[in-house]
C-alpha positions as CSV (number, residue, x, y, z in Angstrom):
1,M,33.3,16.4,-3.5
2,S,36.6,16.5,-1.7
3,R,38.5,14.5,-4.6
4,P,40.4,16.7,-7.2
5,G,38.8,15.1,-10.2
6,F,35.3,16.1,-9.1
7,L,34.6,18.4,-11.6
8,L,35.6,16.2,-14.6
9,S,33.8,13.3,-13.2
10,A,30.2,12.4,-13.9
11,W,28.9,13.3,-10.4
12,P,28.5,17.2,-11.0
13,W,25.8,15.9,-13.9
14,R,24.4,13.2,-11.8
15,A,23.7,15.9,-9.2
16,A,22.2,18.6,-11.6
17,A,20.1,15.4,-12.8
18,Y,18.7,14.8,-9.7
19,L,17.9,18.3,-8.8
20,L,16.4,18.9,-12.1
21,T,14.0,15.8,-12.3
22,G,13.2,16.8,-8.6
23,A,12.0,20.0,-9.7
24,V,9.9,18.4,-12.4
25,T,8.4,15.4,-10.3
26,G,7.9,17.8,-7.3
27,F,5.6,20.2,-9.4
28,A,3.8,17.1,-11.0
29,T,3.3,15.8,-7.4
30,L,1.9,19.2,-6.1
31,V,-0.5,19.2,-9.1
32,G,-1.6,15.8,-8.5
33,I,-2.3,16.1,-4.7
34,V,-3.9,19.3,-5.2
35,T,-6.3,17.8,-7.8
36,L,-7.0,14.9,-5.6
37,A,-7.7,17.2,-2.7
38,V,-10.1,19.3,-4.6
39,V,-11.9,16.5,-6.3
40,C,-12.3,14.7,-3.0
41,G,-13.7,17.9,-1.5
42,A,-16.2,18.6,-4.1
43,L,-17.3,15.0,-4.0
44,A,-17.6,14.4,-0.4
45,I,-21.0,16.1,-0.1
46,V,-22.3,13.0,-2.0
47,L,-20.0,10.6,0.1
48,V,-18.2,9.8,-3.2
49,G,-15.0,11.8,-2.2
50,L,-14.4,10.0,1.1
51,P,-13.2,6.6,-0.5
52,L,-10.9,8.9,-2.6
53,L,-9.2,10.2,0.4
54,V,-7.9,6.9,0.9
55,V,-5.8,7.5,-2.5
56,V,-4.7,10.9,-1.1
57,A,-3.2,8.8,1.9
58,L,-1.6,6.4,-0.3
59,S,-0.4,9.0,-2.8
60,G,3.2,9.0,-1.1
61,I,3.6,5.2,-2.3
62,P,4.1,6.2,-5.9
63,V,6.1,9.5,-5.1
64,A,8.5,7.6,-2.8
65,G,8.9,4.8,-5.5
66,V,9.9,7.5,-8.0
67,E,12.4,8.9,-5.3
68,R,13.9,5.7,-4.9
69,C,14.8,5.6,-8.6
70,R,15.8,9.1,-8.5
71,L,18.5,8.4,-5.6
72,R,20.5,5.9,-7.9
73,L,21.7,9.3,-9.4
74,T,23.5,10.1,-6.0
75,D,24.0,6.8,-4.8
76,R,25.2,3.6,-6.7
77,N,23.4,1.4,-3.8
78,P,19.6,1.0,-4.5
79,L,17.4,2.0,-1.4
80,A,14.9,-0.8,-0.4
81,S,11.4,-0.6,0.2
82,R,9.9,-0.7,3.4
83,H,6.5,-2.0,2.8
84,Q,5.3,-5.7,4.2
85,V,4.0,-8.1,1.9
86,P,0.1,-8.6,2.7
87,A,-0.8,-11.5,4.6
88,A,-3.5,-12.4,1.9
89,P,-4.3,-11.8,-1.6
90,G,-6.8,-9.2,-2.6
91,L,-7.0,-5.6,-2.8
92,W,-8.5,-5.2,0.8
93,A,-5.8,-7.2,2.3
94,W,-3.2,-4.6,0.5
95,L,-5.0,-1.8,1.5
96,T,-5.4,-2.6,5.2
97,T,-1.7,-3.6,5.3
98,R,-0.5,-0.3,3.8
99,L,-2.7,1.8,5.7
100,R,-1.3,0.1,9.2
101,E,2.0,0.7,8.1
102,Q,4.4,3.4,9.7
103,G,6.0,3.8,6.5
104,T,3.0,4.4,4.2
105,W,2.6,7.6,6.4
106,R,6.0,8.8,6.5
107,E,5.9,8.6,2.4
108,L,2.7,10.8,2.6
109,G,4.7,13.2,4.7
110,Y,7.8,13.1,2.4
111,A,5.3,13.7,-0.6
112,L,3.6,16.6,1.1
113,L,7.0,18.1,2.1
114,F,8.4,17.4,-1.7
115,A,5.2,19.1,-3.3
116,G,5.2,22.0,-1.0
117,L,8.9,23.0,0.0
118,L,11.5,20.7,-1.7
119,W,10.9,21.1,-5.3
120,P,11.3,24.9,-5.3
121,V,14.7,24.6,-3.5
122,D,15.6,22.1,-6.4
123,A,14.6,24.5,-9.1
124,L,16.3,27.4,-7.2
125,A,19.6,25.4,-7.0
126,I,19.6,24.2,-10.8
127,T,18.8,28.1,-11.7
128,V,21.3,29.6,-9.5
129,A,24.1,27.3,-9.8
130,L,23.9,26.0,-13.3
131,L,21.4,27.9,-15.6
132,F,22.8,31.3,-14.8
133,P,26.3,30.5,-15.3
134,L,25.9,28.6,-18.2
135,S,23.9,31.7,-20.1
136,M,27.0,33.8,-19.1
137,V,29.2,31.4,-20.7
138,A,26.8,31.6,-23.7
139,T,27.1,35.6,-23.8
140,P,29.5,35.6,-27.0
141,L,27.2,33.2,-28.7
142,L,24.4,35.4,-27.8
143,M,26.1,38.4,-29.0
144,A,26.8,36.8,-32.3
145,T,23.3,35.7,-32.9
146,I,20.8,37.7,-31.3
147,G,22.7,40.9,-30.5
148,D,24.0,41.0,-34.2
149,G,27.3,41.2,-33.0
150,H,26.8,44.5,-31.1
151,E,25.1,43.9,-27.7
152,A,24.0,41.0,-25.5
153,K,22.2,41.0,-22.2
154,V,23.9,39.0,-19.2
155,L,21.1,37.5,-16.9
156,K,18.5,40.1,-18.4
157,Q,20.1,42.7,-16.3
158,W,23.2,44.2,-17.8
159,T,24.3,44.9,-21.6
160,V,27.7,44.3,-23.0
161,T,28.7,46.0,-26.3
162,T,32.2,44.8,-26.8
163,W,33.7,41.4,-27.5
164,P,36.4,41.5,-24.9
165,A,33.6,42.2,-22.1
166,A,31.7,39.5,-23.7
167,F,34.5,37.0,-23.3
168,G,35.1,38.2,-20.0
169,V,31.6,37.3,-18.8
170,A,31.9,34.0,-20.5
171,V,35.2,33.3,-18.3
172,L,33.6,34.4,-15.2
173,G,30.6,32.2,-16.3
174,L,33.0,29.1,-16.6
175,L,34.4,30.1,-13.0
176,L,30.9,30.3,-11.5
177,T,30.2,26.9,-13.3
178,G,32.6,25.1,-11.7
179,L,31.7,26.5,-8.3
180,G,28.1,25.8,-9.1
181,A,29.1,22.0,-9.4
182,Y,30.1,21.9,-5.7
183,V,26.9,23.9,-4.9
184,L,24.7,21.4,-7.0
185,G,26.7,18.5,-5.2
186,A,26.2,19.8,-1.7
187,T,22.7,20.4,-2.3
188,A,21.9,16.8,-4.2
189,G,23.6,15.1,-1.1
190,A,21.8,17.1,1.4
191,R,18.4,16.5,-0.4
192,A,19.2,12.7,-0.8
193,E,20.3,12.3,2.6
194,L,16.8,13.8,3.8
195,A,15.0,11.4,1.3
196,R,16.7,8.6,2.8
197,L,16.1,9.5,6.2
198,L,12.3,9.7,5.4
199,I,11.5,6.5,3.4
200,A,14.4,4.5,3.6
201,S,13.9,0.9,4.9
202,R,15.3,0.9,8.0
203,E,14.4,-2.9,8.3
204,G,15.7,-3.8,4.7
205,E,18.9,-2.0,5.7
206,L,19.2,-3.9,9.0
207,G,18.6,-7.0,7.3
208,A,21.5,-6.3,4.7
209,K,23.8,-5.5,7.5
210,V,22.7,-9.3,9.1
211,V,23.3,-10.9,5.7
212,E,26.8,-9.4,5.3
213,L,27.3,-10.2,8.9
214,A,26.5,-13.8,8.4
215,R,28.7,-14.1,5.4
216,S,31.6,-12.3,7.0
217,R,31.3,-14.8,9.7
218,A,31.0,-18.0,7.5
219,R,34.2,-16.6,5.8
220,L,36.0,-16.3,9.0
221,V,35.0,-19.7,10.1
222,N,36.1,-21.2,6.6
223,A,39.6,-19.1,7.0
224,F,39.9,-20.4,10.4
225,E,39.4,-24.0,9.5
226,A,41.8,-23.7,6.7
227,E,44.4,-22.4,9.0
228,R,43.7,-25.0,11.3
229,R,44.5,-27.7,8.6
230,R,47.3,-25.8,7.6
231,I,49.0,-25.8,10.8
232,E,48.1,-29.5,11.3
233,R,49.6,-30.2,8.1
234,D,52.7,-28.4,8.6
235,L,53.2,-29.8,12.1
236,H,52.6,-33.4,10.8
237,D,54.8,-33.1,7.9
238,G,57.5,-31.0,9.5
239,A,58.0,-31.1,13.3
240,Q,56.6,-34.7,13.8
241,Q,58.9,-36.1,11.1
242,R,61.9,-34.3,12.4
243,L,61.1,-36.0,15.9
244,V,60.7,-39.3,14.2
245,A,64.2,-38.9,12.5
246,L,65.9,-37.8,15.7
247,M,64.3,-40.9,17.4
248,M,66.0,-43.0,14.9
249,V,69.3,-41.5,15.1
250,L,69.3,-41.7,19.0
251,G,68.2,-45.4,18.9
252,L,71.0,-46.1,16.3
253,A,73.4,-44.4,18.6
254,R,72.3,-46.4,21.6
255,L,72.8,-49.5,19.7
256,D,76.6,-48.4,18.7
257,A,77.6,-46.9,22.0
258,P,79.2,-48.9,24.7
259,P,77.8,-49.1,28.1
260,G,78.7,-46.3,30.3
261,P,77.5,-43.0,31.0
262,L,77.2,-41.8,27.4
263,T,75.0,-44.8,26.7
264,D,72.8,-43.6,29.9
265,Q,72.4,-39.9,28.6
266,L,71.6,-41.3,25.1
267,I,68.8,-43.6,26.6
268,R,67.5,-40.7,28.4
269,A,67.4,-38.4,25.2
270,H,65.6,-41.1,23.4
271,E,62.9,-41.3,26.1
272,E,62.7,-37.7,26.3
273,A,62.3,-37.4,22.1
274,G,59.5,-40.1,22.5
275,K,57.5,-38.1,25.0
276,A,57.9,-35.0,23.0
277,L,56.7,-37.0,19.9
278,A,53.7,-38.3,21.9
279,E,52.8,-34.9,23.0
280,L,53.3,-33.5,19.4
281,R,50.7,-36.2,18.2
282,E,48.3,-35.4,20.7
283,L,48.6,-31.4,19.9
284,V,48.2,-32.6,16.2
285,Q,45.3,-34.5,17.0
286,G,43.7,-31.6,19.0
287,I,44.2,-29.4,16.1
288,C,42.8,-31.4,13.3
289,P,43.1,-35.2,13.5
290,K,44.3,-36.8,10.3
291,V,41.5,-39.5,10.5
292,L,38.9,-36.7,10.0
293,T,40.8,-35.2,7.1
294,D,41.4,-38.5,5.4
295,Y,38.1,-40.5,6.4
296,G,35.5,-38.1,7.1
297,L,33.5,-37.4,10.3
298,Q,32.2,-41.2,10.8
299,A,35.6,-42.3,11.0
300,A,37.0,-39.8,13.4
301,V,33.8,-40.4,15.6
302,S,34.5,-43.8,16.1
303,D,38.2,-43.2,16.6
304,A,37.2,-40.5,19.3
305,A,34.8,-43.0,20.9
306,D,37.8,-45.9,21.0
307,R,40.0,-43.3,22.9
308,C,37.4,-42.6,25.3
309,V,37.6,-44.0,29.1
310,I,34.1,-45.4,29.2
311,P,32.9,-47.7,26.4
312,V,31.1,-45.6,23.6
313,D,28.4,-47.3,21.1
314,V,28.6,-45.3,17.7
315,D,25.7,-45.4,15.5
316,L,26.5,-42.8,12.7
317,E,25.6,-43.3,9.1
318,L,26.5,-40.7,6.5
319,P,26.2,-41.1,2.9
320,G,28.9,-38.6,2.0
321,R,30.6,-35.8,3.8
322,P,29.6,-32.2,4.6
323,A,31.7,-29.3,4.3
324,E,34.8,-29.0,6.1
325,A,34.0,-26.1,8.6
326,V,30.6,-28.4,9.6
327,E,32.6,-31.5,9.8
328,S,35.3,-30.2,12.0
329,A,32.7,-28.6,14.2
330,A,30.6,-31.4,14.7
331,Y,33.9,-33.8,15.4
332,F,35.1,-31.4,18.1
333,V,31.5,-31.0,19.7
334,V,31.4,-34.7,20.0
335,C,34.9,-34.9,21.3
336,E,34.0,-32.1,24.0
337,A,30.8,-33.9,24.9
338,L,32.5,-37.4,25.3
339,A,35.4,-35.6,27.6
340,N,32.6,-33.9,29.6
341,V,30.7,-37.3,29.9
342,A,34.0,-38.9,31.2
343,K,34.9,-36.3,33.7
344,H,31.5,-35.3,35.1
345,S,28.7,-37.5,34.5
346,R,30.0,-40.7,36.4
347,A,28.4,-42.5,33.5
348,H,29.1,-46.4,32.6
349,R,28.3,-46.2,29.0
350,A,27.5,-43.7,26.4
351,Q,26.2,-43.5,22.8
352,V,27.0,-41.3,19.7
353,S,24.3,-41.6,16.9
354,G,23.3,-39.4,14.1
355,G,22.9,-39.0,10.4
356,H,21.7,-36.8,7.8
357,R,18.1,-36.1,6.9
358,D,16.3,-33.2,5.3
359,G,19.3,-31.1,4.6
360,R,20.4,-31.3,8.0
361,L,23.0,-33.1,9.9
362,F,22.3,-34.0,13.5
363,L,24.1,-35.9,16.3
364,E,23.2,-37.2,19.6
365,V,25.5,-37.9,22.6
366,R,23.7,-39.7,25.5
367,D,25.0,-41.1,28.6
368,D,23.5,-43.0,31.5
369,G,25.4,-40.8,34.2
370,C,24.1,-38.6,36.9
371,G,22.8,-35.7,35.1
372,G,22.5,-32.1,36.4
373,A,24.7,-30.6,33.6
374,D,24.4,-26.8,34.1
375,P,25.7,-24.5,31.3
376,S,26.2,-21.8,33.6
377,A,28.6,-23.7,35.6
378,G,31.6,-23.8,33.1
379,S,32.7,-22.6,29.6
380,G,32.5,-26.1,28.2
381,L,28.8,-26.0,27.1
382,T,28.9,-22.4,26.1
383,G,31.9,-23.0,24.0
384,L,30.1,-25.7,22.4
385,A,26.8,-23.7,21.7
386,D,28.9,-20.9,20.3
387,R,30.7,-23.3,18.1
388,V,27.4,-24.3,16.7
389,S,25.9,-21.0,16.5
390,V,28.7,-19.8,14.1
391,L,27.5,-22.5,11.4
392,D,23.7,-21.4,12.3
393,G,23.3,-24.8,14.1
394,R,21.2,-25.6,17.0
395,L,22.2,-27.0,20.3
396,A,19.6,-28.7,22.9
397,L,20.8,-30.1,25.9
398,T,18.7,-32.4,28.3
399,S,20.2,-33.5,31.7
400,P,17.8,-33.7,34.6
401,P,19.1,-34.9,38.1
402,G,19.9,-38.2,38.3
403,G,20.3,-38.5,34.5
404,P,20.3,-39.3,31.7
405,T,22.0,-36.9,29.9
406,L,21.0,-36.1,26.0
407,L,23.0,-33.5,23.8
408,R,21.6,-33.0,20.5
409,V,23.3,-30.8,17.9
410,E,21.9,-30.0,14.2
411,F,24.0,-28.2,11.4
412,P,22.3,-27.3,8.2
413,C,24.3,-28.7,5.3
414,E,24.2,-30.8,2.4
415,L,26.6,-34.0,1.9
416,T,29.0,-34.6,-1.0
417,E,30.2,-37.7,-2.3
418,A,32.7,-39.4,0.0
419,A,34.8,-40.3,-3.1
420,D,35.0,-36.9,-4.6
421,H,35.7,-35.4,-1.0
422,S,38.6,-37.8,-0.7
423,A,39.9,-36.9,-4.0
């Protein structure tokens, strides 16, 4: 309503349609509820009306259903139902489920409020904010037709007998119509907000928010992995190649320089460049290893096992490749687990196994160390759990005192063909 083009948009007419249908629906609801109550009261003496009281209790359900459809006139987003699905088929299961729900009684309360109070408000708003101004706008037409060009009634209260007065009333009606559009918008907005408060499904809205949160989290993970791979590629193709070229230039300079202090400085510079290149390669390996990008999780896990300070047996068979985010998370979980084994477990041997089954990628890291791993003692295991949970995975740790320690992680994912992924 605060936008300049509100009067020229469809929203005033949508608000008018919402209030007009509310007046009609509310009157019909009043007639229906009163009729049901009278019939049930008349039949109560023969005990037939008592079961019909259940129909009165459930009368709020169709009223709320119609209200949800009407709310689309004031809100583009549909309103979800708050009712649960019955646990068993059949009328009895449906009735017991509905009568036990809090939403059923809230909708009945809304139906009674709608039938007794709200629809007269809708009718009053339509009459004052729309019908009265439009009847004033039609004064010249009424004077030309019904009044034979001599007189016309304005709101059944005042009589105009001249054409200038008739057109003046019409101009005033146009101004009041614009003002009434804002009144209709405010009234319809307040009515719609009250309806949402009483019949909206908070569980449905919460579920929608959870779904959107999960989707946004997945988008963030994918964006993070894409940025990680971009940084790795830039370092590998840019800074690393420049350091390699620098080492070659320094090496050639060492060969050409005569013995002396200059040669010693070149040797030292060559060694420092080699150390910088080694550190850069370790940094690139930590960001996103090239073997993981080119050859997949199975080769990357084998490479990590070869670099571990203790012997590691690898038994991992994957017929394809998972999504990049899952693949990266699984690799770093294995690397972190092997680092913890080498640092804390005092193990003599470790094993990494896993595969893909029933739409889930599972990995196990076990060792023959002393056990006693405690997630609360440090952030390593907590970080692993957070990395797994972001992708809707599960992490389980078994580490009794004295060992052995078993770390199991699962990710829901589907595999793609390795050849297609490599291409």
